C-alpha positions as CSV (number, residue, x, y, z in Angstrom):
1,M,65.2,-18.0,13.3
2,T,64.0,-20.9,15.3
3,I,60.5,-20.9,16.7
4,N,59.8,-23.3,19.5
5,R,56.8,-25.7,19.3
6,Q,54.8,-24.2,22.1
7,W,55.0,-20.7,20.6
8,K,53.9,-22.1,17.2
9,M,50.8,-23.7,18.8
10,G,49.9,-20.5,20.6
11,L,50.3,-18.4,17.4
12,G,48.2,-21.0,15.5
13,A,45.3,-20.8,18.0
14,V,45.3,-17.0,17.8
15,I,45.2,-17.0,14.0
16,G,42.5,-19.6,14.1
17,L,40.3,-17.5,16.4
18,M,40.9,-14.4,14.2
19,A,39.7,-16.5,11.2
20,L,36.4,-17.3,12.9
21,P,33.4,-15.0,12.3
22,A,32.7,-12.7,15.3
23,W,29.3,-14.3,16.1
24,V,30.9,-17.7,16.7
25,A,33.0,-16.3,19.5
26,A,30.1,-14.3,21.1
27,Q,26.7,-15.3,19.8
28,L,25.1,-13.9,23.0
29,A,26.0,-11.1,25.4
30,I,24.5,-11.4,28.9
31,T,24.6,-9.0,31.8
32,L,22.9,-9.2,35.2
33,T,22.6,-6.3,37.7
34,L,20.9,-5.8,41.0
35,P,19.5,-2.5,42.4
36,S,21.6,-2.8,45.5
37,A,24.2,-5.1,46.9
38,K,22.1,-5.5,50.2
39,A,18.5,-6.3,50.9
40,L,16.4,-7.4,53.9
41,L,15.1,-10.9,54.1
42,Y,11.9,-11.1,52.0
43,E,12.4,-7.7,50.4
44,D,11.8,-7.5,46.7
45,V,15.0,-7.6,44.6
46,I,14.6,-7.2,40.9
47,A,17.4,-8.7,38.9
48,K,17.8,-6.9,35.6
49,V,19.0,-9.3,32.8
50,V,20.0,-7.9,29.4
51,I,20.5,-10.2,26.5
52,Q,21.9,-9.1,23.2
53,N,21.5,-11.5,20.2
54,N,24.6,-11.5,18.1
55,S,24.0,-14.8,16.4
56,G,22.6,-13.4,13.1
57,Q,19.4,-15.4,13.5
58,M,16.2,-15.2,15.4
59,L,16.3,-17.0,18.7
60,T,13.3,-18.4,20.5
61,M,14.2,-18.6,24.2
62,D,12.4,-20.7,26.8
63,S,13.2,-21.9,30.4
64,I,12.0,-25.5,29.9
65,R,12.3,-26.7,26.3
66,G,13.8,-25.8,22.9
67,P,17.3,-25.2,21.6
68,V,17.7,-21.9,23.5
69,R,17.2,-22.3,27.3
70,F,17.4,-19.6,30.0
71,W,17.7,-19.9,33.7
72,L,19.1,-18.2,36.8
73,D,21.6,-19.8,39.2
74,V,21.2,-18.7,42.9
75,E,23.8,-20.0,45.3
76,H,24.2,-19.5,49.0
77,D,27.4,-19.5,51.1
78,G,29.2,-22.8,50.8
79,G,27.9,-23.5,47.4
80,R,24.4,-24.5,48.3
81,I,22.1,-24.2,45.3
82,I,18.8,-22.4,46.1
83,P,15.7,-24.1,44.6
84,R,12.9,-22.4,42.8
85,R,9.6,-21.8,44.7
86,D,7.6,-23.3,41.9
87,D,8.1,-24.8,38.4
88,A,6.7,-21.9,36.4
89,P,9.1,-21.0,33.5
90,L,11.1,-17.8,33.9
91,V,10.6,-17.0,30.2
92,S,8.4,-18.8,27.7
93,D,8.7,-18.7,23.9
94,V,10.4,-15.3,23.9
95,K,11.6,-14.3,20.4
96,I,14.7,-12.2,20.1
97,M,15.5,-10.9,16.6
98,P,19.1,-10.6,15.2
99,G,20.9,-7.7,16.8
100,E,18.1,-7.1,19.2
101,V,18.7,-6.2,22.9
102,R,16.0,-7.5,25.4
103,T,15.8,-6.6,29.0
104,F,14.1,-8.8,31.6
105,G,13.3,-8.3,35.3
106,F,13.1,-11.2,37.8
107,N,12.1,-10.8,41.5
108,V,14.6,-13.1,42.9
109,P,13.3,-13.7,46.5
110,H,9.8,-14.4,45.1
111,L,11.1,-16.9,42.5
112,Y,13.8,-18.6,44.7
113,A,13.5,-20.0,48.2
114,I,15.8,-17.4,49.9
115,R,14.8,-18.1,53.6
116,S,17.8,-17.0,55.6
117,Q,20.4,-14.2,55.9
118,G,23.8,-14.5,54.3
119,L,25.6,-13.9,51.0
120,Y,24.1,-15.1,47.7
121,K,25.7,-15.4,44.3
122,I,23.4,-14.9,41.3
123,R,24.1,-15.6,37.6
124,A,22.0,-15.7,34.4
125,D,22.6,-18.6,32.0
126,V,21.7,-19.3,28.4
127,E,22.3,-22.6,26.6
128,L,22.4,-22.1,22.8
129,N,23.1,-25.1,20.4
130,G,25.2,-26.8,23.0
131,A,27.1,-23.7,24.0
132,H,26.7,-22.3,27.5
133,Y,26.7,-18.5,28.0
134,V,26.9,-17.0,31.6
135,S,26.6,-13.5,32.9
136,Q,29.1,-12.1,35.4
137,E,28.5,-13.3,39.0
138,T,26.6,-10.8,41.2
139,T,26.4,-11.0,44.9
140,L,23.5,-10.1,47.2
141,E,23.9,-9.8,50.9
142,V,20.6,-10.6,52.7
143,V,20.5,-9.0,56.2
144,S,18.2,-8.2,59.0
145,G,17.0,-4.7,59.7
146,F,16.8,-2.9,63.1
147,E,13.4,-3.8,64.5
148,F,11.8,-1.0,66.7
149,Q,8.1,-1.7,66.8
150,R,5.8,-4.7,66.4
151,L,2.0,-5.1,66.8
152,T,0.0,-8.3,66.9
153,V,-3.7,-8.2,66.3
154,G,-6.6,-10.4,65.0
155,V,-8.1,-10.3,61.6
156,P,-11.7,-9.2,61.6
157,G,-14.0,-11.9,60.4
158,D,-11.7,-14.8,61.2
159,A,-11.5,-15.7,64.9
160,H,-8.4,-17.9,64.4
161,A,-6.3,-15.5,62.2
162,M,-3.6,-13.3,63.6
163,R,-1.2,-10.8,62.1
164,T,2.1,-9.4,63.4
165,Y,3.1,-6.1,61.9
166,I,6.8,-5.3,62.3
167,L,8.5,-2.0,61.6
168,S,12.3,-1.8,61.0
169,Y,15.0,0.6,60.0
170,F,17.7,-0.2,57.5
171,P,20.3,2.1,55.9
172,K,20.9,1.4,52.2
173,D,23.1,3.3,49.8
174,G,23.5,6.1,52.4
175,I,19.8,6.5,53.0
176,E,17.8,5.3,56.0
177,N,14.5,3.6,55.0
178,I,11.6,2.2,57.0
179,Y,10.2,-1.2,56.3
180,L,7.0,-3.0,57.2
181,R,6.8,-6.8,57.5
182,I,3.5,-8.7,57.8
183,E,3.4,-12.3,59.0
184,D,0.9,-14.6,60.7
185,A,1.1,-16.9,63.7
186,D,2.8,-19.6,61.7
187,K,5.5,-17.2,60.4
188,N,4.0,-17.1,56.9
189,V,5.3,-13.8,55.5
190,Y,2.8,-11.8,53.5
191,G,5.4,-9.3,52.4
192,L,8.2,-6.9,53.4
193,F,7.7,-3.4,52.1
194,N,10.1,-0.5,51.8
195,L,7.9,2.4,52.9
196,G,10.4,5.1,52.0
197,R,13.1,7.4,53.5
198,V,12.5,8.2,57.1
199,I,13.7,11.1,59.2
200,R,13.8,10.0,62.9
201,V,12.7,13.3,64.5
202,R,9.0,12.4,65.2
203,P,8.1,9.0,66.5
204,V,6.7,6.5,63.9
205,E,3.1,5.6,64.5
206,F,1.0,2.7,63.4
207,K,-2.5,1.6,64.1
208,V,-5.1,-1.0,62.8
209,D,-8.5,0.2,61.5
210,E,-11.9,-1.3,61.8
211,V,-11.5,-3.8,59.0
212,G,-7.9,-4.9,59.9
213,N,-5.8,-2.7,57.7
214,V,-2.6,-1.5,59.2
215,H,-1.7,2.2,58.9
216,V,1.8,3.7,59.3
217,L,2.7,7.4,59.7
218,F,6.3,8.5,59.6
219,Q,8.3,11.7,59.0
220,T,10.2,12.0,55.7
221,M,12.3,14.6,53.8
222,G,11.2,18.3,53.8
223,M,9.4,18.0,57.2
224,G,6.7,16.0,55.4
225,F,4.8,13.0,56.7
226,V,3.8,9.8,54.9
227,H,0.6,8.0,55.7
228,T,0.3,4.5,54.2
229,A,-2.0,1.5,54.7
230,F,-1.9,-2.2,53.9
231,T,-4.4,-5.0,54.1
232,P,-3.6,-8.0,56.3
233,F,-2.6,-9.8,53.2
234,G,0.1,-7.3,52.2
235,V,-1.6,-5.2,49.6
236,Q,-0.9,-1.5,49.7
237,L,-4.1,0.6,49.7
238,F,-2.6,4.1,49.4
239,A,0.4,6.3,50.3
240,R,-0.3,10.0,51.1
241,T,2.1,12.8,51.9
242,Y,1.1,15.5,54.4
243,T,2.5,18.7,55.9
244,G,1.9,18.8,59.6
245,A,0.5,21.5,61.8
246,R,3.5,23.2,63.4
247,G,5.7,20.4,62.2
248,R,3.5,17.7,63.8
249,A,1.2,15.0,62.5
250,S,-0.4,12.0,64.1
251,L,-2.8,9.1,63.4
252,A,-6.3,9.4,65.0
253,Q,-8.9,6.6,65.2
254,Q,-12.4,7.9,64.5
255,P,-15.5,6.6,66.3
256,N,-16.3,4.5,63.2
257,G,-12.9,2.9,63.4
258,Q,-11.3,4.6,60.5
259,I,-7.8,6.1,60.7
260,T,-7.1,9.7,59.7
261,V,-4.4,12.4,60.0
262,P,-6.4,15.3,61.4
263,E,-3.4,17.6,61.9
264,G,-2.1,17.1,58.4
265,T,-2.7,18.8,55.1
266,E,-2.3,16.5,52.1
267,T,0.3,17.8,49.7
268,V,0.4,15.0,47.0
269,V,-2.5,13.4,45.2
270,S,-3.0,9.9,46.6
271,A,-1.6,7.0,44.6
272,P,-4.4,5.0,42.9
273,V,-5.4,1.8,44.7
274,P,-4.1,-1.2,42.7
275,P,-6.6,-3.6,41.3
276,P,-7.3,-6.8,43.3
277,V,-4.7,-9.5,42.7
278,T,-5.7,-13.2,42.7
279,P,-3.2,-15.0,44.9
280,V,-1.3,-18.1,44.1
281,A,-2.2,-20.7,46.7
282,T,0.9,-22.9,47.3
283,T,-1.0,-25.7,49.0
284,V,-4.6,-26.9,49.2
285,E,-4.8,-25.4,52.7
286,D,-3.5,-22.1,51.4
287,K,-6.2,-22.1,48.7
288,V,-8.9,-22.8,51.3
289,V,-7.6,-19.8,53.4
290,V,-7.3,-17.5,50.4
291,D,-10.8,-18.3,49.1
292,K,-12.3,-17.9,52.5
293,T,-10.6,-14.6,53.2
294,K,-11.3,-13.2,49.7
295,K,-15.0,-13.3,50.5
296,K,-14.5,-11.3,53.7
297,M,-12.1,-8.5,52.6
298,G,-13.8,-5.7,50.8
299,T,-10.9,-3.6,49.6
300,G,-7.4,-3.9,48.5
301,G,-7.1,-7.5,47.2
302,M,-4.4,-9.8,48.5
303,V,-0.8,-10.7,47.9
304,G,0.2,-13.5,45.6
305,Q,2.5,-15.9,47.5
306,F,3.2,-16.9,51.0
307,M,6.9,-17.0,52.0
308,Q,8.1,-19.0,55.0
309,P,11.3,-18.6,57.0
310,S,13.5,-21.6,57.6
311,S,12.8,-23.5,60.9
312,D,16.1,-22.3,62.5
313,E,15.5,-18.6,61.6
314,K,14.5,-16.1,64.2
315,P,11.6,-13.9,63.3
């Protein structure tokens, strides 16, 4: 029987691969998944990266130095690479034992300068001893919600500071959620927050209290109402659930300026207020503003990083 030369070469390659130990062919297994295929601009999106060490040796993984380097590739439509917001390493001196499976979470919009709507491609990469391992490519569509209310007010204690609070609807995975976006007069965004599932029977209400915190009340599942509040710097103070009197509830401003829900009966114990968070000032000017405001705000702390839209983006 005559065997042609090309067939011989192919058979030889297969036999050669079979002769190699398994760890040579797949020293690392990497997967990357997202909680949803869609997100609003500035919404938190936690990329879950799972790395399995099949190399038979302990690996020390870092984002900057060493023989095992880790990074994420974030690419916009047309192949434009999205840069990091800062130079802090994604991982640093992480040791993964042989056979160990490690899971990492990365808040992609906070780490990478995603400043406009569109389709983004995200991958996880590891370089090990000159070999390059890549996860499957995952896509994220960044979209705008359906804005229905906005409120612009001053910040108590700072005559020059303004905040715009924007409420939007957005259906995701078959559920309609309500979102709050906080920005200042220069379009610095202090956060976009998914407040939860909304039932659009009763109108959504929001007011600002005597110290500048914004309060939102909306109807949710089971004829309940959610009352939540945020500081002007995007730190959530609480989220409380109420049953309304005769199916109704509303926000009321007391003579001292505080906001209450007089018609509601609280049904869930309030979530604890998170400890104050020291923000990361991205410029000298930011640091001055943060330090100045930190002395004036008594509760709730402040958010970590300002995010700015691109110059051609509509708010």
